[in-house]
C-alpha positions in Angstrom: 8.3 34.8 54.5 10.6 35.3 51.5 8.9 36.6 48.3 10.4 36.6 44.8 10.3 39.8 42.8 7.8 39.3 40.0 9.3 39.0 36.6 7.7 40.7 33.7 6.0 38.4 31.2 8.0 39.9 28.4 11.2 38.5 30.0 10.2 34.9 29.4 10.4 32.9 26.2 8.8 29.6 25.4 10.9 26.6 24.7 9.2 23.6 23.1 9.8 20.4 21.2 7.2 18.1 19.7 6.9 14.3 19.7 4.8 13.6 16.6 3.3 10.1 16.3 2.4 9.1 12.7 0.4 6.0 12.0 1.9 4.5 8.8 -0.7 3.5 6.1 0.6 0.0 5.5 -2.0 -2.8 4.8 -0.9 -4.8 7.8 0.5 -4.2 11.3 4.2 -3.7 12.1 4.9 -7.2 13.5 1.9 -9.3 12.3 -0.3 -9.8 9.2 -3.4 -8.4 11.0 -5.1 -5.6 9.0 -4.1 -2.1 10.0 -7.2 -0.5 8.5 -9.1 2.0 10.5 -12.8 1.6 11.2 -13.2 -2.2 11.8 -15.5 -3.6 14.5 -13.9 -3.8 17.9 -11.3 -6.6 18.2 -11.8 -7.6 14.6 -8.2 -7.1 13.4 -6.4 -9.2 16.0 -4.3 -12.4 16.1 -2.1 -14.4 18.4 0.7 -11.8 17.9 -1.4 -8.7 18.8 -3.0 -10.7 21.7 0.6 -11.6 22.9 -0.4 -15.3 23.4 2.4 -17.6 24.6 4.8 -18.6 21.8 3.6 -16.0 19.3 6.6 -14.2 17.8 6.8 -10.8 16.0 8.0 -10.5 12.4 8.9 -7.1 11.0 6.9 -5.6 8.1 9.5 -4.4 5.5 7.1 -1.7 4.1 7.2 0.0 7.6 10.9 0.3 7.4 10.7 1.7 3.8 8.2 4.4 4.8 10.2 5.4 7.8 13.4 5.8 5.6 11.5 7.9 3.1 10.4 10.3 5.9 13.9 10.4 7.2 15.3 11.3 3.8 12.6 14.0 3.4 13.6 15.5 6.8 17.3 15.5 6.0 18.2 12.8 8.5 21.1 10.4 8.8 19.8 6.9 8.1 21.2 4.3 10.6 21.7 1.3 8.4 21.9 -1.0 11.4 19.3 -0.4 14.0 17.3 -2.5 16.4 14.2 -2.7 18.5 13.9 -2.4 22.3 11.3 -3.2 24.8 9.8 -0.2 26.7 8.4 -1.6 30.0 5.4 0.3 31.2 1.9 -0.5 32.3 -0.2 -0.5 29.1 -3.8 -1.5 29.9 -4.5 -1.8 26.2 -1.2 -3.5 25.0 -1.5 -7.1 26.1 2.3 -7.8 26.3 2.7 -5.3 29.1 5.5 -3.6 27.1 5.9 -1.7 23.9 8.3 -2.6 21.1 10.1 0.6 20.1 13.6 1.9 19.4 15.7 3.6 22.1 19.5 3.8 21.6 19.6 3.1 17.9 16.6 4.6 16.0 16.3 4.3 12.3 16.8 8.0 11.6 18.7 10.8 13.4 19.9 14.4 13.2 17.7 16.0 10.6 15.9 19.3 10.2 12.9 21.0 8.5 12.7 24.6 7.3 9.4 26.4 8.0 8.1 29.6 6.4 6.2 31.6 9.0 3.3 33.9 8.4 5.5 37.0 8.1 7.7 35.3 5.5 10.6 34.5 7.7 12.2 31.1 7.7 12.8 29.0 10.8 14.8 25.8 11.0 13.6 23.1 13.4 16.0 20.3 14.2 14.8 16.7 14.1 16.5 14.7 16.9 15.3 11.3 15.8 12.7 9.2 14.0 12.0 5.8 15.6 9.8 2.9 14.8 7.3 1.5 17.3 4.0 -0.2 17.6 0.8 1.6 18.6 -1.3 0.5 21.6 -5.0 -0.5 21.7 -7.8 1.7 22.8 -9.4 1.7 26.2 -13.1 2.8 26.3 -14.5 3.9 29.6 -18.0 5.1 28.6 -19.5 1.8 27.4 -20.4 0.4 30.8 -21.0 1.8 34.2 -18.9 -0.9 35.9 -16.2 -2.0 33.4 -13.8 -0.5 30.9 -13.6 -2.1 27.5 -10.6 -2.6 25.3 -10.4 -2.6 21.5 -7.1 -4.1 20.3 -7.5 -3.3 16.6 -5.0 -0.5 16.9 -2.5 -2.6 19.0 0.5 -3.3 16.7 -0.4 -0.7 14.1 2.9 0.8 12.8 4.1 4.1 14.1 7.0 6.4 13.5 7.6 9.0 16.2 9.3 12.1 15.0 11.0 13.9 17.9 12.1 17.5 17.3 14.8 19.4 19.1 13.6 22.1 21.6 13.8 24.7 18.9 10.2 25.9 18.9 9.7 29.4 20.4 6.0 30.1 19.7 2.6 28.5 19.2 2.7 29.7 15.6 5.9 27.8 14.9 4.4 24.6 16.4 1.3 25.1 14.2 3.4 25.6 11.1 5.6 22.6 11.9 2.6 20.3 12.3 1.0 21.6 9.2 4.1 20.9 7.2 4.5 17.4 8.7 0.9 16.6 7.8 1.5 17.7 4.2 4.8 15.7 4.1 3.3 12.4 5.3 0.5 12.7 2.8 2.9 13.7 -0.1 5.1 10.7 0.6 2.1 8.4 1.0 3.4 7.5 4.5 0.1 8.2 6.2 -3.3 9.8 5.6 -2.4 12.3 8.4 -6.0 12.5 9.7 -5.7 13.8 13.2 -9.4 13.2 14.0 -8.8 9.4 13.4 -5.6 9.4 15.4 -3.3 8.9 12.4 -1.4 11.9 13.4 -1.0 12.7 17.1 1.3 15.0 19.0 2.8 15.4 22.5 4.2 18.9 23.3 7.1 19.4 25.7 6.8 22.9 27.1 9.0 24.9 29.3 10.0 28.6 29.8 13.1 30.5 30.6 14.2 34.1 31.0 15.0 35.7 27.7 18.7 35.6 27.0 19.2 32.5 29.1 20.8 29.4 27.5 19.6 27.0 30.2 16.5 24.9 29.8 13.7 25.1 32.3 11.7 22.3 33.8 9.4 20.9 31.1 5.9 19.7 31.2 4.5 17.3 28.6 1.0 17.8 27.2 -0.2 14.5 25.8 -2.3 13.3 22.9 -3.1 16.6 21.2 -5.4 15.7 18.3 -5.6 18.8 16.2 -3.3 21.6 15.1 -5.6 24.1 16.7 -5.5 22.3 20.0 -1.7 22.2 19.9 -1.6 25.9 19.5 -4.2 26.5 22.3 -2.5 24.1 24.7 0.9 25.7 24.1 -0.4 29.2 24.6 -2.2 28.2 27.8 0.7 26.3 29.3 3.2 29.1 28.5 1.0 31.6 30.3 0.4 29.2 33.2 4.1 28.6 33.7 4.9 32.4 33.4 2.3 33.3 36.1 3.5 30.5 38.4 7.2 31.4 38.2 6.4 35.1 38.4 4.5 34.5 41.7 7.5 32.6 43.1 6.3 29.1 42.4 8.2 26.2 41.0 7.5 24.2 37.9 7.2 20.4 38.6 8.0 18.1 35.7 4.8 16.3 34.9 2.5 14.9 32.3 -0.5 17.0 31.5 -3.8 16.5 29.7 -5.5 19.2 27.6 -9.2 20.0 28.1 -10.3 21.2 24.7 -13.7 22.4 26.0 -12.1 24.9 28.4 -8.7 25.4 26.7 -6.8 24.4 29.9 -4.2 21.8 30.9 -4.3 19.6 34.0 -1.9 17.1 35.6 -2.2 13.4 34.8 0.9 12.2 36.7 4.4 13.3 37.6 6.7 12.7 34.7 8.7 9.4 34.6 12.4 9.7 33.7 13.6 7.6 30.8 15.3 4.9 33.0 11.9 4.1 34.6 11.1 2.3 31.3 13.9 -0.2 31.7 14.7 -0.4 28.0 16.5 -3.4 26.7 17.0 -4.9 23.2 14.0 -7.1 22.2 15.3 -10.7 22.1 12.6 -11.8 19.6 13.6 -9.4 16.8 17.0 -9.4 15.0 18.7 -6.1 14.2 17.4 -4.3 11.1 20.1 -4.1 8.4 19.6 -1.7 5.5 21.9 -2.5 2.7 23.7 0.1 0.6 21.8 -1.1 -2.5 18.3 -0.8 -0.9 19.1 2.6 0.6 20.3 3.8 -2.8 17.1 2.5 -4.4 14.9 4.3 -1.9 16.8 7.5 -2.5 16.4 7.2 -6.3 12.7 6.5 -5.9 12.0 9.6 -3.7 9.5 12.0 -5.3 10.2 15.7 -5.5 9.3 17.4 -2.3 6.6 20.1 -2.1 9.2 22.9 -1.8 11.0 21.7 -4.9 7.8 21.3 -6.8 6.7 24.9 -5.9 10.0 26.4 -7.0 9.9 24.5 -10.3 6.3 25.5 -11.2 7.1 29.1 -10.5 10.2 29.0 -12.7 8.6 27.0 -15.5 5.2 28.9 -15.8 5.7 32.2 -14.0 2.8 31.5 -11.6 2.5 32.9 -8.1 3.7 31.0 -5.0 0.1 30.5 -3.8 -0.9 28.9 -7.1 2.2 26.7 -7.1 1.6 25.5 -3.6 -1.9 24.3 -4.5 -0.3 21.7 -6.8 2.7 21.0 -4.6 0.3 20.0 -1.7 -2.0 17.9 -3.8 -0.2 14.9 -5.5 -3.3 13.9 -7.5 -3.8 17.4 -8.8 -0.1 17.6 -9.8 -0.4 14.4 -11.7 -3.5 15.6 -13.4 -1.7 18.8 -14.4 1.4 17.0 -15.7 -0.7 14.7 -17.9 -2.8 17.6 -19.3 0.3 19.6 -20.0 1.3 17.0 -22.7 -1.5 18.2 -25.0 -2.7 21.6 -23.9 -1.7 24.5 -26.1 -1.4 27.2 -23.4 -0.1 25.9 -20.0 -1.0 29.0 -18.2 -4.7 28.7 -19.2 -4.7 25.1 -17.8 -3.2 26.3 -14.5 -5.7 29.2 -14.2 -8.6 26.8 -14.8 -7.4 24.2 -12.3 -6.7 26.8 -9.5 -9.9 28.8 -10.3 -13.1 27.6 -11.8 -12.5 23.9 -11.7 -11.4 24.1 -8.0 -14.6 25.9 -7.2 -16.6 23.4 -9.2 -15.0 20.4 -7.3 -15.7 22.1 -4.0 -19.3 22.7 -4.9 -19.8 19.1 -6.0 -17.8 17.8 -3.1 -15.4 16.0 -5.5 -11.7 15.5 -5.7 -9.8 15.7 -9.0 -9.6 11.9 -8.9 -13.4 11.7 -8.9 -13.9 14.6 -11.4 -15.0 12.2 -14.1 -13.1 14.1 -16.9 -9.6 12.8 -17.8 -6.7 15.2 -18.0 -6.5 14.7 -21.8 -10.3 15.5 -22.2 -9.9 18.5 -20.0 -7.0 19.8 -22.0 -9.1 19.5 -25.1 -11.8 21.7 -23.5 -9.1 24.3 -22.7 -7.9 24.2 -26.3 -11.4 24.8 -27.6 -11.8 27.9 -25.4 -8.3 29.2 -26.2 -9.0 28.6 -30.0 -12.2 30.7 -29.6 -14.4 27.8 -30.6 -16.3 27.7 -27.2 -16.7 30.5 -24.7 -15.3 29.9 -21.2 -18.7 30.5 -19.6 -20.4 27.9 -21.9 -17.6 25.4 -21.3 -18.1 25.7 -17.6 -21.9 25.7 -17.5 -22.6 23.2 -20.3 -19.7 21.4 -21.8 -17.9 20.2 -18.6 -21.2 19.0 -16.9 -22.1 17.1 -20.1 -18.7 15.5 -20.2 -19.1 14.4 -16.6 -22.3 12.6 -17.6 -20.7 11.1 -20.7 -17.3 9.6 -19.6 -14.8 9.3 -22.4 -16.7 11.7 -24.7 -14.8 13.9 -27.3 -14.9 17.5 -26.3 -15.3 18.9 -29.9 -17.9 16.4 -30.9 -19.9 16.9 -27.7 -19.7 20.7 -28.1 -21.2 20.3 -31.6 -24.0 18.1 -30.3 -24.8 20.7 -27.7 -24.8 23.4 -30.4 -22.4 25.6 -28.4 -19.7 26.1 -30.9 -19.0 29.8 -31.6 -20.6 31.0 -34.9 -18.2 33.3 -36.8 -20.9 35.5 -38.4 -20.0 39.2 -38.1 -23.2 40.3 -39.8 -25.3 38.4 -37.3 -23.3 39.9 -34.4 -23.8 43.3 -35.9 -27.5 42.8 -36.0 -27.6 41.7 -32.4 -25.5 44.7 -31.4 -28.0 47.1 -33.1 -30.9 45.5 -31.3 -29.2 45.9 -27.9 -28.2 49.5 -28.5 -31.7 50.4 -29.6 -33.1 48.7 -26.5 -30.8 50.5 -24.1 -30.7 54.1 -25.4 -30.3 55.7 -21.9 -27.3 53.5 -21.2 -25.9 54.3 -24.7 -26.1 58.0 -23.8 -24.4 57.3 -20.4 -21.6 55.5 -22.2 -21.0 58.5 -24.6 -20.9 60.7 -21.6 -18.0 58.7 -20.1 -19.7 55.9 -18.2 -17.7 53.1 -20.0 -18.7 50.4 -17.5 -22.1 49.9 -19.2 -20.2 48.3 -22.1 -20.3 45.0 -20.1 -24.1 45.2 -20.0 -24.2 45.5 -23.8 -21.8 42.5 -24.2 -23.9 40.4 -22.0 -27.1 41.2 -23.8 -25.5 40.4 -27.2 -24.2 37.1 -25.8 -27.8 36.3 -24.7 -29.1 36.9 -28.2 -26.2 34.8 -29.6 -27.1 32.0 -27.1 -23.6 32.0 -25.8 -22.2 31.1 -29.2 -20.1 34.2 -29.7 -16.6 35.4 -28.8 -16.9 38.1 -26.2 -13.9 39.9 -27.6 -15.5 40.1 -31.0 -18.7 41.3 -29.5 -16.8 44.0 -27.6 -15.1 45.1 -30.9 -18.3 45.3 -32.8 -20.0 47.4 -30.0 -17.1 49.8 -29.6 -17.1 50.4 -33.4 -20.8 51.2 -33.3 -20.6 53.4 -30.2 -17.8 55.7 -31.6 
């Protein structure tokens, strides 16, 4: 019996590429007018085309092509201005035609890349081999009946783009970072909602190993239908370790398709992997080639929004904010639009940014709202910021009283409402001086502690004066009055 000398686990490296399936958020399906909305009753969004009835012909949805091109531009791809559809022949229990309309030899986008920033701050470039258009399959359900499987064809024909990376991924962290960036990007470009739990974003991971220093690729196994970023990471780590142990023990990796058991964190074989020629691709005779004119491509390029990386850099340069603050706006299109509109009237932009990334963000989380459902327009909010910065209302009072009141009175004027609430700061130094005297008389031990060097008790005095002033006083002025009396 011949045994193979065990190889240390440190002598292996992971080699992986992802196939990322993105459901595009068009109103209708890729080749028919059926609704592509998620959540309908079973088999509600179907037609002669999605049922593949005799004589029913597909017709391409132009918006699908537009969204695919936008993704290709964002991922630095070459756009193939002439491309076409192919038939992929395979047994699909939940796709009535018995084949899938996809793109094989001539996809819409090719040869791109995406730059990732990893947790240690290093950058990693992942190549994008291709982006192709295709239709989704329906959904088989095996738990509805003891004897039969049911099929829901609502998803059949929903438009997909498949983003295929080069085998440039070397760790589970890189795969996780890549998927996170892709999800941000499809949402930023309004190509998809990116909800993995609803199947809008799914991923297959091709995983192999090789000895470190080798340039040859190993035998890959494909883990199918990973539905969360966490599961992609777990599946990749498990499969990497499984392959290392198998090869180290003298075993051989068999090219196969695997499923991932999320409960146990393990992979298991589904079938041996088919080679590409098993699919018998050929051009779909029912669909003409897709021609993208120079004029249309130029218009799509001109209409491209700034990408998150560009937005982050600009915010940092314009306002001197941190990268983490800038990323909050770069990743939330609605919040960025809110900021830009408020900036047209706010007096101190940095105050606005601090409010939106701090107390307002916390307020929205607590109320389970988004900035779009906040109930206070950007111009109204800017007026509140100006009141605080002009020392007409304290920040605490604005947060606790003015903003909640404005949410209940849509369209209200900030200054007028502050007056009605009787929260405008009263500029009466004699009154503040009297309040300060009362507080210092009440807290004589703390006054003595302050004079003995315990300066932190000043905050207690300020808070007590603010209570007597019913929140209608400038904390800085209270601070100045107290310090003068305590000298």
